[in-house]
N, C-alpha and C positions, 0 to 999 in steps of 0.2 A: 405051368408058364401057357399063355394063350395070344393070341395072334389081336393086333389092333390097326387099324390106320388110322391116321391123321391125316386130315387133309387141311392145306392152310391158302388163305386167301391173301395177298395184299393189302395195303390198304389203297386206295385212291393214289394215284403220284406217289407212289414209294419205288419205283426202281431203280432212281438214283440212289436210294437209302439200300435197297437191298445192295445193289452191286458195292456197296463204299463198305458193308458190314458181312460181305459172303466170305473172308477169308476165314474170321472167328468162328464164322457157321459151321463150316468144311472143317475147321481145327475140332471143334465140337465135336461133330459128326462122327471125324475119324477113333476118338476115344471112345463111342459107344457100337464099336464093332462083335461086343458080346450080345446086343439086344436089338440090333438096326439089323432087318431083313431085306429092306427096299429102300431107297431114297432118291428122288431128284425133282428139278422145277417142273412147277406148271404153263405150259406155252398155251398162248394166245393162236390165232390161226398163221398170223404174222411171224410167229416163233420168239417171239416176247414170253420174260418171263412173267409171271402174274401170281406164283404162288407156290406151294411145296408141297409135296406127296411124303408121308414114312410109311412104311411098314415096322413094328417091334412086335419083337418076342417078349413077353412082359410075364407077371406074376397076373397083375392085376387092372384095372381100369385106371385106378391110383399112380399105378407105378407108369404107365405111358402116359397120363400129365404130368406129371413128374419129370418125363424125360424132355417133355413138352414146354415145358415152361424153364427149363434150363437152358435154353437154345437162343444162341445171341439176337436172331431173329426175332424172336417173343418178347427178350428182355430190352430190342434196343424201340420197339414199335412200326416193325416190318408187316407184320398180319395183322392184318383187320377182323379177321376168324378164323377158330381154330375149332374143329370137327373133329372128335375122336371118337370114333366105332369098333365094336367086336371085325373082326376079319375073320373069314374061313377060306385059308388057299384049296381051291378044289386041282387046278391046273399049273405047269408051268413049274420052274425050275428056278432055283437062287442057289448062290454059295454062301 
């Protein structure tokens, strides 16, 4: 198993769409507890959501890509860009 970070930025003007689809997005994430290590929105200086950050523990990058592809925010076009990278946890904790 390996850790991957998934950094997603919203398309310009997607805040309304993000809010509309958030219940489905949250419901999906709740089903991923076996692989999801960290998740939350990215906030600009004004505190407005403009993207999301996930850390997943999966077998390989293809599995991280599959996790991302199933996200309702991806499927409904909220994100303009998704970047998936290997991640090494060196400090901190999560449950």
